[in-house]
C-alpha positions as CSV (number, residue, x, y, z in Angstrom):
1,M,0.0,0.1,0.1
2,E,2.7,2.4,0.9
3,L,4.6,1.7,-2.5
4,Q,1.4,2.6,-4.2
5,E,0.9,6.0,-2.4
6,N,4.5,7.1,-3.2
7,F,4.0,5.9,-6.7
8,S,0.7,8.3,-6.8
9,T,2.5,11.2,-5.3
10,D,5.7,10.7,-7.8
11,L,3.1,11.1,-10.5
12,R,1.4,13.8,-9.4
13,S,4.4,15.9,-9.0
14,L,5.8,14.7,-12.4
15,I,3.0,16.6,-13.8
16,T,2.9,19.5,-11.5
17,N,6.7,20.3,-11.8
18,C,6.6,19.7,-15.4
19,N,7.3,22.7,-17.8
20,L,7.7,20.7,-21.0
21,V,4.9,18.4,-22.4
22,R,5.8,16.0,-25.9
23,L,2.7,15.0,-27.5
24,Q,2.5,12.3,-29.8
25,L,-0.8,12.7,-32.3
26,L,-2.9,9.9,-33.4
27,D,-2.0,11.0,-36.8
28,G,1.6,10.2,-36.3
29,G,3.0,13.7,-35.4
30,C,4.8,15.0,-32.5
31,R,4.4,18.4,-31.1
32,E,6.3,20.2,-28.0
33,L,4.5,22.5,-25.4
34,A,6.2,24.8,-23.4
35,A,4.7,26.7,-20.3
36,P,2.1,24.2,-20.8
37,T,-1.9,24.5,-19.3
38,L,-4.0,21.2,-18.6
39,G,-7.4,21.5,-19.2
40,R,-10.4,19.1,-18.5
41,D,-10.2,17.8,-22.0
42,F,-6.9,19.5,-23.6
43,L,-3.3,20.6,-23.3
44,A,-2.1,23.8,-24.4
45,G,1.1,25.7,-24.5
46,R,3.7,27.6,-26.7
47,L,5.0,25.1,-29.6
48,E,8.2,24.8,-30.4
49,D,8.7,27.8,-32.8
50,E,7.9,30.1,-29.9
51,K,5.8,32.1,-31.9
52,T,2.7,30.0,-31.9
53,W,0.2,28.9,-29.5
54,G,-1.3,25.4,-29.4
55,V,-4.3,23.8,-28.0
56,F,-4.9,19.9,-28.3
57,R,-7.6,17.9,-27.5
58,R,-6.8,14.8,-25.5
59,S,-9.1,12.6,-27.8
60,I,-6.6,13.4,-30.5
61,L,-3.4,12.3,-28.5
62,R,-1.8,9.0,-28.7
63,G,0.6,9.7,-25.7
64,V,2.0,12.6,-23.4
65,E,5.5,12.8,-22.1
66,F,5.8,15.2,-19.1
67,E,9.0,16.6,-18.5
68,T,10.9,19.0,-16.1
69,Q,13.7,20.9,-18.3
70,I,16.4,22.4,-16.1
71,G,17.3,26.0,-17.5
72,L,14.4,26.1,-19.7
73,E,13.0,29.5,-18.7
74,T,9.3,28.7,-18.9
75,K,6.3,28.5,-16.3
76,P,5.5,25.1,-14.7
77,M,2.4,23.4,-15.6
78,E,-0.8,25.6,-15.2
79,Y,-4.3,24.0,-14.6
80,T,-7.7,25.6,-15.7
81,R,-11.3,24.7,-15.4
82,K,-12.2,26.9,-18.5
83,A,-13.5,25.1,-21.8
84,I,-11.4,25.4,-25.0
85,G,-13.6,28.6,-26.2
86,E,-13.3,30.3,-23.0
87,L,-9.4,29.7,-23.1
88,L,-9.4,31.1,-27.0
89,A,-11.4,33.9,-26.0
90,S,-8.7,35.4,-23.8
91,G,-6.4,35.9,-27.2
92,Q,-6.2,38.8,-29.3
93,F,-8.0,38.8,-32.7
94,P,-7.6,38.9,-35.5
95,A,-5.1,36.2,-35.6
96,L,-3.6,33.7,-38.1
97,A,-4.5,29.8,-37.3
98,R,-4.1,26.4,-38.4
99,V,-7.0,24.4,-37.3
100,G,-7.4,20.6,-37.6
101,Y,-10.7,18.9,-37.3
102,L,-11.9,15.9,-35.5
103,E,-12.8,14.3,-38.7
104,P,-10.6,11.6,-39.6
105,G,-8.2,12.3,-42.5
106,A,-9.0,15.9,-42.5
107,K,-6.3,18.0,-43.5
108,L,-5.1,21.3,-41.4
109,Q,-6.7,24.4,-42.5
110,Q,-4.9,27.7,-42.6
111,L,-7.5,30.6,-41.3
112,R,-7.6,34.2,-40.1
113,L,-9.7,34.1,-36.8
114,I,-11.5,37.4,-36.4
115,G,-13.1,36.3,-33.1
116,I,-14.8,34.0,-30.8
117,A,-18.5,33.9,-29.4
118,R,-20.9,31.0,-28.3
119,G,-18.8,28.1,-29.2
120,F,-17.9,29.1,-32.6
121,I,-14.8,30.5,-34.1
122,F,-15.4,33.3,-36.7
123,T,-13.0,33.5,-39.7
124,D,-13.1,35.7,-43.0
125,Y,-12.9,32.8,-44.8
126,L,-16.2,32.7,-47.2
127,Q,-16.9,29.3,-47.4
128,N,-16.4,28.6,-43.9
129,P,-17.3,31.7,-41.7
130,A,-18.3,30.2,-38.2
131,I,-16.7,27.1,-37.1
132,P,-18.0,25.2,-34.2
133,I,-15.1,24.7,-31.4
134,A,-16.5,21.3,-30.6
135,A,-15.4,20.0,-34.3
136,L,-11.9,21.0,-33.7
137,G,-9.1,18.6,-32.5
138,S,-6.6,21.2,-32.6
139,I,-5.9,25.2,-33.2
140,E,-2.6,26.8,-33.6
141,L,-2.6,30.5,-33.1
142,R,0.2,32.9,-34.3
143,L,1.2,35.1,-31.3
């Protein structure tokens, strides 16, 4: 029983202290998030290029590695109760973005977001002016 409690504590501290998260996506891709945020159904953070902020639903992840990088000047894991839309709404718009849909085999789409409201992201793309946030597996916003 003591071993199980120690192991559980070690796992919690691994997540709590991490400042870098490596994601393995179901489509075979990999991404790294610095200054990560853990939400109810997503992971978010600054991507590798340090100019893009990404949000990835847990449902599109094959695996996750939580790391604590010494010397990496970034915040440790933050936690939020916000939904993805609430988190995105705190951004500045208009913004360039790449969105990935939950639909299997869908390609990433480049868009210019003009705002977020009531569960939709709004774009200046005439063929797809409002996209339900629930349809997205990932979104990457240029900072």
